[in-house]
N, C-alpha and C positions, 0 to 999 in steps of 0.2 A: 579645960583647966580653969579654975576659979579666978575671976578677975582679968582674964585675958581674952582678947578678940581674935577671931580667925580673920585672915586677910579678906575673905569673901564677905565678912560682916561689916567691913569698914566702908562707910558711905560718907557723902558730904555732911549729912546730918549727924552721924556718930562722931565724926571729926569735930564739927562745930560745937557739939554738946560737951566736949572735953576741954574746950578753951576757957580761959579765965573770963572771957567776955560773953560766955553763953547767956542767952536771955536778953542781951543788949543788941539793939539794931546796929547793923554795920553802918559806918559813917558814909554820908553822901559826899562830903568834902573833907579833904585834908589840906591844911595850910602849913607849908614848911617855910620857916623863916631862916634867916642867917645867910642867905645866898647859896645854901647847899641845894643841889638838885638831885636828891636821892631820898629814900625813905628809911635807910639804915635798919632794915629788918623790923621796922615798927608796924605791927598789925598787918603782916603780909597777907594772911588769909582774908581778913576783914576788908582790906582796901582793894580787893580785886576789881570792883566796879565803882570805886569812888573816883571823884574828880579831884585831881591834884593841882594845887596852886603853890607856886614858889615865889617868895618875896626876898628881895636882896637887902634885907635889913633885919636887925636883931628884934626879938619879940618885944622888948620894952619900947622900941621905936615905932612899932605898928600903931597906926592911928585909925580913927573911925573911918576916914575916907578910904583907907586901904581895904578895910573889911567891906565897906559898901561897894567898892569896885569888884571885889570877888563875888559878892552876892549878886550883883547885876550880871556879871559875866556868867555865873552859874545859871541864873534864872532865865536869861535871854539867849545866851550864845551857845548853849550846850544841848546836844541831842543825845539823850541817854539811850544806849543800845544794850547794855547788860550782857555783853559778850556775843551779841548776834551780828 
């Protein structure tokens, strides 16, 4: 049938290619502000191997030092395994 996929044709690639973010690299880091410790269905597929950081302050209150702390933590303290 025109425009339809068979179940056996669906792969990670065919799924990713149909997302609005196709062609854009998946994020390495997600910073969630406002004290919420959830991602609220935001970029679920793309965040599978991202490092998540949660700040207990609203976005307008985020300062340079907050971002530097996240960058340092990501650069030094994380061992990326990508699902392994």
